[in-house]
N, C-alpha and C positions, 0 to 999 in steps of 0.2 A: 789254407784258404786258396781257392782257385783264382785264376785271373779274372773270372767273371764276378767274383764276390766283391762288392763294394760296401764296406762297413757304413751303416747308418745308425743314427741315434736321435733321441729327443728328450725333452723334459716331460714331466708328468702330464701337463696340460696340452702338450704338443705345439705350444706357441713358438718354441725354439727347436728347430730340428737341423740335422747336419748330416753330410756325407763326407767320407774321408777317401780321397783318390790315391793316397800313398800308403806305405807300410806303417803298421802299428807296432809299437814296442810291446814286450810282454808286460803283464800287469804288475805294478809295484804297490804294496800296501804300506802306507805311511801312518804311523801311530803318534806323530808329534801332537802336542796339545792343540795347535790351531786346527789341524785337519780333523782331529777327533771332535772338536766343538763344532766345526763347520758342517761335517757330515752326520754327526750323531753317533759315530762308531769309529771307523778309521777310513782313510781315503784309500780306495782301490782304484788305481788309474793306469791307463795306458798312455801313450804319447804319440803325437804326429806333428809333422811340419805344418805350420800355420798356412802356408801356401797350398797344402793339400786338403784343408778343411773348407768346405763350402757350407755356409750358414744360411738358414732361412729364419726370418723372425728376429733379425739382429737387433731390432729396436727394443725387444724385450730382454736382451742380454745385458745384465748389469755386472760391473766389476767392483769388488770390495778389495781394498788394499790396506791390510792392517799394518804391514811393515814395508819398507822400501823394496825388499827382495822377493815379495810374494803377492800375487793377486788371485782372488777367487771369483769365478764367473758363475752367475746364477740367473734363473728366470725371474723376472720382475713380477710375473703373473702368479705362478704357483710356488716359487721359491726353491725349485729343484737345484741342487748342486750339479753343475755341468763341467766346469773347467778349472784348471789351475795353471798359472804361468809364473816362471821365475824371472826376476828382474834381469838376470845375467844371461838369459837365453830367450830373447823376444821371438826368435824364429820357430820356437816349438811351444805347443800347448799340451798339457796333460788333460786327458779326457776321463771323466769319471766312468769306470767300466760298467757300472750299473745302467748307464744311460744308453748303451749300445744295444741294438736289436740282436737277439741270438739267431743263429749261432755266431759267436764271436770268433771262434777258433783261437782264442788266446789262452794263456796260462799264467798263473801267478809265478813270478821268477825271483822276487826279493821282497823283504820287509824292512822298512827303515824306522828308526827312532823307537825300536821295540822297548827300550827302557821307559818310554812314556806311555806304553799301552796301559789302559785302565785295568783295574784288578778284576773286573767281571768278564774280561775278554774270553770268548769261547775257546775251549781247549780241544785238541783233536781226540782226547780220551773220553769225551762226553758222548752220550748217545745222540743220534740224530734222527729226526722224524720228518715225514712228509705229511702235509695237512692239505685239506681241500679248501 
């Protein structure tokens, strides 16, 4: 990513949008049961310092806190999964990678809780197709 690239992202309806002024961590895929149920597959997320994230439409951002150590942020209007934050790291938010506008210049670097991945999970040995 060049110095002039400023990552941007948004929810499906565009009601919540954001820019990230600082560095993004590589993408981590989380297969834990909560992330699977919240995203419908697995969480693929990067991360940034909260102070580097500038939000528009903050009134539409809702946080769901199923346990003390985790909160999930989504758009009240369209339901898009946007953010995740850990209770012990309030200075950082994970950002759902699919909400970022391409090109992201990011790569997946790790997978967590793989023992909780669902049995249907796409495998690298399966054929891949492009559709219109």
